[in-house]
N, C-alpha and C positions, 0 to 999 in steps of 0.2 A: 308475769314482765310482759308478756307478747300485748297484753290489754293495755299496759301502758305506755307501749311504743306503737300500738298500730294505727292511732290517729295523730300521730307525730311525722313529722318531717326529718325527724333525723334515719341515718342509714346503719342502725344497729341492729345486730341479728341476735337472739336469743338463740343458747345452746343448753343442754343439761348441764353443764358446770358454770352458766355463767352470761354474760352478753358480749358479744365482737365489738371492740372500739374499731373503726375505720381509719387505717392509716393511708394518708395522701401522699403519694410521691410523684417525681418526675425522675426521667431518668435520659441521660443525651445520646450522642452518638458513639461516646467514647466507655459507656456503662458506667458513667457517675450518677450517682442517686443524689437528690436534694429532695428533702422533707418538707412539705407544706403543712408547718409546726402551727402556724395560725387557724388553718382549717382544721386540722388534729384538734387542738385546743377548743374551737367552738363548737364540734360535735359532741366534745366530753361534755363541755356547760351543757349544751342542750339536754344532755341524759341526764346531769347532777339536777337539772330544774326540774325537770319529768317527776325525778324520784322525791326531790323535796315536796313537789306537789301533790304526789300522791301521797305521802306520809304525812302533810298538812291538813289532808280530807280522811286519812285513814282513823279508826276506832280500835286500833292494835290493843290487845288486851296484854299489858307488860307482868299482870300477875298471873297467868295462865298462859305462859309459852309451854311449847313442847321441848 
């Protein structure tokens, strides 16, 4: 996973159990939160694209999975 994300312009982090998806938000002076859905979606789509590129270039052997 780290090699897939290393050369990308995404902000995802790799952990033992998976990848952390960034959640963008703003908070006003009253404590109200507004989520930046478009930025969240853009980051997720970048990750999906990288994973698709990896799969297309992979020589994964479905007959010999662990």
